[in-house]
N, C-alpha and C positions, 0 to 999 in steps of 0.2 A: 951743403951740409944741413941747412934748415929743412929742405924738402925731404931728405933722407930721414931725419928725425920725425917729421910730421907723418911720413909714410909708416914708420915703425909704430908710432902712437896709434894711428888708425888701425893697423893690423892687430895690435894688442887689444884695442877696444872691441874689434870684431870678434876675435877669439874669445874674449871674456863674455860677450853677449851670446855667442853660440853655446858656450859651456853652460851659461845660466839657463838658457832655454832647454838644453838637454837635461840638466838637473831637475828643473821644474817639471818637465814632461815625465821623467822617471818617477818622481815622488807622487805626482798627481795620478798617474795610471795605477800605481800601487795602492794609493789611498782609495781610489774609485773602486777597485776590486774588493778591497776590504769592506767598504760601505755597502757594496752590492751583496756580499755574503751576509752581512748583518741585517740588511733589509729583507732578505729571504728567509730569515729564521725568526722564531718567536722569542719573546723575552725569557720564557721558561727554558728554552734550549740554550740560550746564551748564558743565563745565570747558572744552569747546571754544568755547562762546560767549564766556566771559570771556577766554580766551587770544586768540581772534581780535580782540576789542576791544582788548586790550592791545597786541597785535602791530601793529595799525594805528595806534592813537592814540599810542603811545609810541615807535614805530619801533624795536621790539626787534630786536636782533641774532639770528641763528639760534641761538646758544648761549643767550641770554636767553629766547628763545621756548621752547626745549626745557625749560629749567629752570622757567619759568612754567607750562608745561603740566603738569609733574609736581606742582608746588605746588597748582595749581588742581584737578587730578584728585584728589589726596589730600584736599583740603579738601571737594570735592564728595562724595566717598565718606563722609567723616566727617559731612557734613550729611545724608546719606541716612538715617542712624539717627535723627537728630533729627526730620526731616520725617515719618518713618513712625511716630513715637511717638504715643501717645495723649494726650500732654500738651496743655494748653490753648495757644492761639495766643500768649498773652503769654509763656509759658515758652519756646515754640519760638522766638519772636522774640528773646528775651534770649539764648538759647543760640546762635542763628545770628549775632547781633551779635558775641558773644564769639569764635566760630569765624572770622568775617570779620576781626576784629582780629588774630588769630593768623596767618591767611593773609597779611594786609597786611604784618605784620612780616617774614614770610619773603620776600615779594616785595621789600621794601625792601632786603634784602641783595643782591639781584641787579640792582637798578636803579641807574643813575647818579643823582646828586643832582638833575639837571635832570628826568630821567624821573620820579623820585619826586615832585618838586614838581608836575609835570603830572598825575601819577596822583592826588595829593591833590585838586587842583582839578577833576578830571574824575570823581570818584567818583559823583556824582549822574547824570551823563551815562552812565557805565558801567552803573549800575543800570537806568536807563531803556532803554538800547540792548540790554542782555543780556536783560531781560525781554521786550522787543519781539521779539528774535530767537527766543527760546524760544516765545513765543506764536504767532509765524508758523509755526514748525516744528510745533507742536501742531495748528494749524488745517489745515495741509497734510496731516499724517498722519491726522487725523480725516476729512478730505475724501476721502482715498484708501481708507478702510476701506469694505468692502461694507456696505450698509444691511441690518441684521438683519431689518427688516420685509419686505424683498422676498423 
């Protein structure tokens, strides 16, 4: 009986470890791809993409859009140093999350309560859309570069 229980416990631990490794691998590869896109774009491109999303999604007033543009550009410039560092991607991810929290608090000041609620609910959509916009810009700019082999 004891052997059977020990064997089940070992099997359970093995399955747990395998699942943990798969989860870490999934999230790490996704994060690495996101960081790579951010590293290949300028702070101005990143700030413009975020501001465009906010302008459209939250229906920002012209004054709010101007202030959001400044906040996003400052945040993107701060992110540039983090993205260009030689730190590992876990450190980069942690620092980027901290920077995003700071930016979000600055944005909260300029948004109405309704806009802030919508912003909170739309953060994943914003992340996907902004990364998609940046990826499109990258592929278009890479497609327009002359081929070095020619």
